[in-house]
N, C-alpha and C positions, 0 to 999 in steps of 0.2 A: 475337279479344274481353280486357277483361281482366275480369276477375278480382273478382268485390268478395265482401269477409265480409260471413258468411249474416248476421251483425247491423245489417251496416249495411245490406243490405236488408230487415231487419225493420219495424227506425228506419223507414224510407222509408213501409211498408205503413203503419206506426202514423201516420205523420205526413199522409197516406192519409186515413186511421177521421177522425182530428180535426179532418181539412180540412171535410171531409162533414160531423160532427156538429154546427161550429158553424156551419155553412147549414144543414142537413135539422133538427136539434132532431130526430132517432128514439129510438130505444131504445137505445143503446151496445152492447149484449150484441147486438140486432137489424145496428146499423153494422157492428162487428168480422164482425160473422158475413161478412157479406157481402165485406168486404177481403180477408178467408182465402179464402174459398172462389176469388177471382180466381188467385189464387196458390196454388193447394195443394204447389206443388216447395218451396216453405216451413215442410213439416210441424217439421220441426225446428224451429222460431225461434217455432210459436206459445206455446209457456206467457210468452215472455218478448214478446211480440206482445200478446196478453192483458195482461200485469201493467205495462209502460208508458203502457198503453191506456188499463187503467181506474185505475190511481193519476193518470195526467194529466188523467185526469174528478173523481177525487174529489178531486182538489187548486185545481181550477182557477180558486177564485176567493182561497182564499192567496198559490195560484204567481202570478198576477198582482196580489197587492199588494207583492210583489217583484220583479215588474219594474219597478212606478212607483216605490218604492224606490228602484230605480238610476237612473231614468233622469231625461240632466239634459239642461235647458233641451227635452227634449220632452215631448209630450204623447205619452200610451196612446191613442187616440184612433186617433193618427195611425202608428203604429207599423204596417206592413204586416200583415197577420192567418196568412202566415206563420212572418213572424219572431214573432208574439207563438205559434204555438205548436212552436215548435222552441228559443224560450223555457221555454216551460213542461216539456219535454219534457226540455230540459236541464238545470234545475230542480229535476225530479224524480228525475231518475238521479239527481244529485246526494245526494240529501236519502235518498232511499228503495231505491233500488237501489244496493246496495252492494260485491256482486260485480263492479258498473263502479268502475277507478280515474275522479272525479272529470276528471282532465284527459283520460282518454279520449273520459268521456261529452262535451265540448266543444268536445272534438277535430272529434268525429263531426258536432253538431251546424254548425260550421262548414262540413265540406265537404257536409256537406246544403244548405245558403244557398248556398255554391258555385254548384249545380246546378240549382235551384228558384227564388231572390228573386233582388234585383240587386245589382244588382255595390258597393255599401257594404255588405249586410246583413249578411257574413260577420262585418267589423274590426267591426259593431254588437256581433254577436252575442258576437264571440269577450269583447269589452266589457263587455259584463250581467251573463255569464255566469261571469266569472271573478271580478269582485266580487262575485256571491254567493257565488264558490266562498272569498274571503280571509275572508267573512263570517262562512260555514259553519265554515271552518278554528275560525276564533279562538272559537263559540259552545262551539266540543265537544272546544276543549282541556280545560277543563278536567275 
């Protein structure tokens, strides 16, 4: 069996929790508790899972605005939900989780998209997150 990095497994749990949140709108605390209880073996990543999940929830509208600003010839409503969630996660990691290099965040979202989304999604997600990161670098150069 292939050994998957614990942070990748954690990101998959966050994807699961955020996807669930989009559909049932339960309290975020309830959703994250349910997701964590299903995989108790990931205790060492509980803090990271909670941090990323809550960061995305707290910055949902803001990150959607960033996604919309980078879409070319595409409507936000037509972006697959899995792709939206992965883009939100990547954007929040780039802007708010300083101990993860942005290139790692981008790569992780692309790799997860290969598993959970369409064949075109990895290229789409890479393009959007790369553009977001370039803008982030420009803004934070000063």
